[in-house]
C-alpha positions in Angstrom: 13.0 -19.4 -15.9 15.2 -17.1 -17.8 16.9 -14.2 -16.1 15.2 -11.4 -18.1 11.7 -12.8 -17.3 12.6 -13.1 -13.6 13.8 -9.6 -13.6 10.6 -8.4 -15.2 8.5 -10.3 -12.7 10.4 -8.8 -9.8 10.3 -5.3 -11.2 6.5 -5.6 -11.8 5.9 -6.8 -8.2 8.1 -4.0 -6.9 6.2 -1.3 -8.8 2.9 -2.7 -7.6 4.1 -2.6 -3.9 5.4 1.0 -4.4 2.1 2.1 -6.0 0.0 0.7 -3.2 2.3 2.1 -0.6 2.0 5.5 -2.3 -1.8 5.2 -2.5 -2.1 4.4 1.2 0.3 7.1 2.2 -1.8 9.6 0.2 -5.0 8.4 1.8 -3.6 8.7 5.3 -2.1 12.1 4.9 -4.6 13.9 2.7 -6.3 17.0 4.2 -9.8 16.4 5.6 -12.4 18.9 4.3 -14.2 20.9 7.0 -17.6 19.5 6.1 -16.6 16.0 7.0 -14.5 16.8 10.0 -16.6 15.4 12.9 -14.7 17.3 15.7 -15.4 20.7 14.2 -19.0 19.8 13.6 -19.4 18.9 17.3 -17.8 22.1 18.3 -20.1 24.1 16.1 -23.1 22.3 17.6 -22.0 23.1 21.1 -21.5 26.8 20.3 -24.9 27.1 18.7 
């Protein structure tokens, strides 16, 4: 395999890994809306 093709394959795999890591980091640290937060819903039910 030629060096330039190998470099393109490695760069493509690296960008795929970085993209999926960024996606999972965004999913993990995104703010949760108040409507879907179960803990605040339970507190509201107890108060009412």
